[in-house]
C-alpha positions in Angstrom: 47.7 19.5 91.9 45.3 16.7 92.7 44.0 16.6 89.1 47.3 16.0 87.4 49.8 15.2 90.1 52.6 14.1 87.7 56.0 14.4 89.4 54.6 13.9 92.8 53.9 10.3 92.0 56.9 9.0 90.0 55.6 10.3 86.7 57.9 12.6 84.6 56.3 14.0 81.5 58.3 13.3 78.4 57.8 16.8 77.0 58.3 18.6 80.3 55.9 19.8 83.0 54.7 22.8 81.0 53.3 20.6 78.2 49.9 18.9 78.1 49.8 15.4 79.6 50.5 12.6 77.1 48.1 9.9 76.4 50.5 7.5 78.3 49.9 9.3 81.6 47.4 7.4 83.7 45.8 10.3 85.6 43.6 8.0 87.7 46.6 5.9 88.8 48.6 9.0 89.6 45.7 10.4 91.7 45.4 7.1 93.5 49.1 7.1 94.4 48.9 10.7 95.5 46.0 10.0 97.8 47.9 7.0 99.3 51.0 9.2 99.9 49.0 11.9 101.5 47.3 9.4 103.8 50.8 8.3 104.9 51.5 11.9 105.9 48.2 12.1 107.7 48.9 8.9 109.6 52.3 10.3 110.6 50.5 13.3 112.1 48.3 11.1 114.2 45.2 10.9 112.1 43.3 7.6 111.8 43.4 6.6 108.1 42.7 2.9 108.1 39.2 3.4 106.7 40.4 5.7 103.9 43.1 3.2 103.0 40.5 0.5 102.7 38.5 2.7 100.4 41.6 3.4 98.2 41.9 -0.4 97.9 38.3 -0.6 96.7 39.1 2.2 94.2 42.1 0.3 92.9 39.9 -2.8 92.5 37.3 -0.7 90.6 40.0 0.6 88.3 41.3 -3.0 87.7 37.7 -4.1 86.9 37.3 -1.2 84.4 34.9 0.8 86.6 36.8 4.1 86.3 33.8 6.2 87.4 33.5 4.3 90.7 37.3 4.5 91.3 37.4 8.2 90.6 34.5 8.9 93.0 36.3 7.0 95.8 39.6 8.8 95.1 37.9 12.2 95.0 36.2 11.5 98.3 39.5 10.4 100.0 41.3 13.4 98.6 38.6 15.7 99.9 39.0 14.1 103.4 42.8 14.5 103.2 42.4 18.1 102.3 40.2 18.7 105.3 42.8 17.0 107.6 45.5 19.2 106.2 43.3 22.3 106.8 42.7 21.3 110.4 46.4 20.7 110.9 47.1 24.2 109.6 44.8 26.1 111.9 46.3 28.9 113.9 47.5 27.8 117.3 48.3 24.3 116.3 52.0 23.4 116.3 53.4 22.6 112.8 56.2 20.4 114.3 
């Protein structure tokens, strides 16, 4: 899901979700948007996310400057952290609200 988030971030594939992504799909931008949205959920659950949001801003800047590798590394790191937060929220004995 984090590799090709598609419909989760306002992207609708022209050929339908079962087809290969089109060249028009900006995977990096979609992943950046997904990470941002997931951080919003993490914040709502009480997790501190300001540092991760700052890093996503640096990733966005890297993409704008053409350094896609740097931007991808930052987004990957943030998504890994968000996944760890979700895992900690899902532990047995923790209320799911």
